[in-house]
N, C-alpha and C positions, 0 to 999 in steps of 0.2 A: 516609131513615135519619135521625136521633135525632140533635140537635146534638155537638157536641165541647166538653166542658169541662175547660179542662188545672189553672187557676186552682183554689191550695191553701187558702183564706180562712185557715188557719196551718199556720206548718210543718211536715211531717209529727214529725221528731225534737223536739214539744215540753218541755222541762224537766218539765211536770209527771207525761208520759209515762214519762220515764228513773225522775223516783221512783218511780214505779206497781207497776214494774216488779221493788223490794225489795220490797213493800208486798203486804197478804194479796187476793186475785183478787178483784173482787166479783161479787159472783151475783144478778139484779134477783132478784125471787120476787114484789112485790108491784106491781098493775095501775098503780097515779100513777109509782115511780119508772118503768117501762117507758114513759110516754106523754112522761115528763120527756125521759126517753134519745130518742124519737124529733122530743121538737122540736128538744132538740138537735143530732141532724144533719141535720136538714130547716132549720136554719141553718147551717152550717157547709158542707153541700151538697157531703158526701162522707162516704162512709166503707166500714171493713173489715168482709167478713162471712162468715162460715163459719158453719157449721151439723154436728151431732153426731147422728146419725139412725142407727136399726136397719129391718132392707129382709129381715132372715129368715124373719117372722110373721106381717106383712101384705100386702093387697095393695097399696096404695101405703105408703113406708120411714117408720114413726114418726120424726117428727120428737121428739127429745129433749134441745134446748138451740141456742141462735142465741147467736153470739160476735158484738161488733162492733169496731171500733177507731176512735174517732174522733180527731179533729186531736188530741185533751184527757184524752182518757181509755181503756180496754178493762176493756169487759165482759161477764158471759153475761148472760143471761136463758132461765131456767127456763118453758118452755110451756109444763108440766104444771099451774107455780103460776099463770102469766099469764094467763087466762081469753081477753083481746080482743086478738089480734095483729095487725088488724085496720089497725093506725095504721104498723105496716110495711111492711105489702105495699101500702099508698098511696102510700110513700116508694119502693119499688123496683121500681113505673111509673110512676112521676111523669118529667119533663121533667127536671128539673132535678137531682137528684140522684147522681152517679155513684155507683157502683158497685162494690166493688175486690173480687175473686176471686180466689181459687186452683185448676181445675180444676173450673168451675161447673156441673159438667151435673145435678148431684143438687138444687144451689141453685135451679136454670130448673125445675128440676122443681114442687122446691116451691111455687116462687111462681106459677107457670101453675097448680096443683088449689088454693090460695088465692084466689088472685090473678084465677084467671079471665081474665088478660092475661099477657102477654109484657116479660119485664122490657127496660125504658130505655136508660139510661146505664151497660151493664154493661160492663166494664173485667175482661179474666181474664188474670191476672198472668201463666200459662204461657202464654198466648198470645201475649200480647206478648215474651216472653222468645225464642221460635219467632223473633220478627224481629231480633232480637240475636244470636246463634247459633247454628250450627247443631246444637246439642242441644234436641231435643225428644221427647216433652213430659216436662219437669223434675220433680222429686216437689218440695214446697214444703221440706224439709232441703237438699237438691240449690242450689235455686234464690233463697231466702236466703241460704245460704254464697258462692254466685257474684256478686250484685249485692250486700248491704250487708254483706258478708266475714263475721255475725256467725254463730254456731251457735243453733238451734234445736232445744226438745227431739222426741224420737222422738215419735209418735201415741200414748197409747191402741190400740192398736188391736183389744186384748179387750176393752175394756171393756164393760159391758154397763150402757149409757146409760138405762134404763129405771130404775133400781131407785135408790130415793133413800131416806135422803138421798145426793147426790154427794159426794165426798171433796174436798178440799182438791186432792190431788191430778190429779182427774180435769177441776176448773177451773181447775186453773195450765195444762197441757195441752193444754186446750179453746183457752183465749185464748190462750195463744203460737203458736195458728195466723192469728188473726189480729192479733197486736202490731205484725209486720213489712210486712202487707200495703199501708200507705198509702206509708213509705219507698222497699221499689222498687215500685210507683203512680209516688212522684218521681221515681226518678235514671232508669228507662224512660224517663218522658212526657220530660224533660227528651236526651234520646239522641234520643230518634226522632224528634222533632217536628223536629232537624235535619238528620236525612234526610229526610223528607216519607213518615214513614210510618205516623205516625198514623192515617190514614182506613185502612191494611192493618190494623190491630189493630180500631178499628170496623169495618171488612169481615166480618173473620171471625169474630170474636163476634156478629156478628147472625148469620153462618150459621149455628152452633151454636144458637142458637138455635131457628131453624126446624128446624133439622136435631134437636131433643129433640123440639120439635111436633110433626113427625111421627110418631116414634114415638106420637103419640096419634093417630094422622090412620087413615083410613078403608083407608089400601094397606096400617097396620101388619102384617097378616100376609104379608104377602110380603117379611118380615126372615126369615123362618120356613127356618132350615138345611135342604137336598134338596128345594124348589121345585121346579127346575128340571128333574127327570129329573119332573116330574109331566103327565101330559097335562089337557087345558082340564074334562074335569069332574071329574077327580080333587083337580084347583085347586080346582074349586068346593064340596067337599069338606072340604077343608083346611081356607077360608076361615069355613065354615061352625061348623066344628069350632072355630077360633081365636078366633070373637071370643062361641060359645056360653061357651067356659074366661074367658074374659073375664069376661061376665056368672057367670059362675056364684062365677068368684074374688071377685069385685067385696062379690058376696053373701053369702059369707061371709068377709066379712076378710082372705081367706089369698093367701099370690104366687100369681101362675098358676099354677106349677111345681110349685106342693105340689097343684093340685086335675089336671095334665094334664102328663105331660112333650112338649116339640117334638117327639120322635120315636114319641114314640104318635099323635101328630094327624098326623102322616105316613105313617105304619101305617094308620089307622083310611081315608086316603082312598085310600092301596093296596085294599085288602080291599072299601071300598063297603059296609059291613053295612047288612041291612034287616031281622034283627031280632034281638033278645037273645042268641039264642041265639050267629049271627052275630061278634056288638060283643064277646061276653064272651071269645068262645074265643080272642083276641090275650091273649099271653102278658104280663104285668099287669096285664089289666084286666080281671081276676074276684078282685078282690076287695070284700071288703064292699061299701066307700065306692062304688066304680066301681056295682055291682048298683041303689044309691039313687038314682043321678042319670041309668042307663040310659034313661028311656024322654025322658027331657028327651035327651041327646046323641043319639036313634036320632031325635026328630023333625026334629033342624035336618040328619043326614045328610040325610036322604030329602028332605025338603025342598030340597036342594043337585040332590038328583036326579030333582027335577023339572022343572029350570031345563033353559030352550030353547037351542040351542045360541048362538043369539046372548044367549041374556044368560049366557055362562058367560065367566071372567073368564081375562087371560093377563097373563106379567107381559113389561114391559119389558126389550129386549137386556142382556144381562147379559156386558158386557166381559172378564170374569176368566173366561168360556166358550170367545171366541174364540182360535182355534188355526192359524190361521194363518199360515202361516211367514216370509209379506213382512211382516205388522206387525208381528210379534216382532221382527224382525230391524231395521227399520226405528225401532222404537220402546225396542231397545236403544240405538242411535245416540243417540235423542236425550235416554235414562236420562241416556248422557255428557255431553251439552248440556245437559244441566239440574243433576247437579251439579257441572258446572264452576261454574253459573252462582250455583248457590246458593253457593262457596264462598268465588266474588268476590263475592260482598253481601253474604256471612257471613248468610245464612239458611235454616232449619234445612230443610231437603230432604220431610223427613217430613212439615212441616205444610205443602205444596204441593200434593201428592199422591200416587197410586200408579203402578205399571206399565199398569194400566186405564184412569188416564186419559193416558198419554202412545199406547198403544194407541186410543184413544176417538179423537183428537186425527191420528191417522196416517187413519182413514179416513173421517174427516168432510175433512179434508183433503187428503188423494193421493186415493181413491176417491170421492168425494162420495159417500158414506152418511150422508145427513141427519137419522136417525133417532135418535128423542127429542134430549131438549135439545144444545144447542151447548156442546162441550167445557170443560167449567171451566177448561181453563189458556190458554183463551181469551177470560176475562171475568175484570170488576173487576182486581183489587191483581194475580191473577198473568196476567195479561197484562201487567201493568208488567215482572214483573220475568223473568216468562219466555215469555208467551205469542208475540209477537213476533219476538224474533228464533229460536224452534222453528218456528213458520213460516217465517222464510226460510230458516234450515238445509234444509227440505222442500222449499221450490221452489230449491230450489239459487244463492240469493243468494250465500252467506255459504259460506268454506272454511274450513276446521279443520285447526290444525297446533300439532306439541309446539313452545311456547315454554320451558318449563320443567320438566322431570322435576323437581327437586326440589322445586314448588310445588305448596299442595293444589289448587289451581287452573290443572294445568300446560297448557290447550289454551288457544289464541289462535281467536277466529270472527271472521272479518277479508273484509267485504262488499268481492265481487270486480265487478271493472270488468263493464259491460252491454256 
């Protein structure tokens, strides 16, 4: 895990920054100015970062604008004018520059695409706030209001960020999305350091990066909805069609679902067509654009039908599919314990896990079903927050009683005498 760094070389609320709020927002369009900005970020060791993009028209989202907040200024960078952004991607993946973001999933994807490596010192203020209160996830405006007591402008959600020239209103709105990030970071880390929770944030940011990486990994096809009802042979067809769609979308630079919808992948897997007539007889597949690619699609389908039984894929167990009454009842009891614990520690329950995670813990700990990975609730910071408590509840080492019905955490868990 990368080293953690909290020291800010300059105050987040630098007087120059306050002055710049009333000045015309800066848009960088020259390569030399961008390179100077990257050197400034490198020297500071910290930066707030956000992007504006469009994902409706291309295979990968179109990066239309980058916004940065250094300890001294806020600027936007036009990637359509600045041709070489490699200096920034180097900063985002080094071991010395803290990258402060809000809701960082898309920024992580851009980093993986353009740098080919993981971000290193990423701090997502949305995640961090989940360890300071029970509301998660908080939007940027709500988070700014809660942490710094200021009002952020609404986002231009319907703006066409590809169109040039950008309006001054667009630039101002975009820059406002990073203007408060460093101050939020400072206040969060001060609070979290006193309570020993900084490693929790770092660990959860790392987990988010790993999850985003997995969306492009060899098992990405398993995220399709409707797979759980398919037998192995049909799973093989669904996998083959999924990867055909991905390659076709990349070649045509179109969003994958504009090439072929998810539900049609499942329908093709069920039908297992062996010729064009069978393939195109499926509703919504008899359009001209599908006829042009029918042979290539059929080739992927037929190849999967030739696989031996040993080569067929299987899905990992899905906790959400479990219908055991005992597990559900015990899981509900653990849910009460978890909710009480989160209220007691002022941590967002939604950040810790779902009911499926509780049932996984029940199966693992009570029924000794060690299929798959160790329960997430027993790993890392989650074990510290609740895992050990929940395991003790399951072992009967802890009793529960109502202490204060008016409290937001009315239960008391007491260790029983041996």
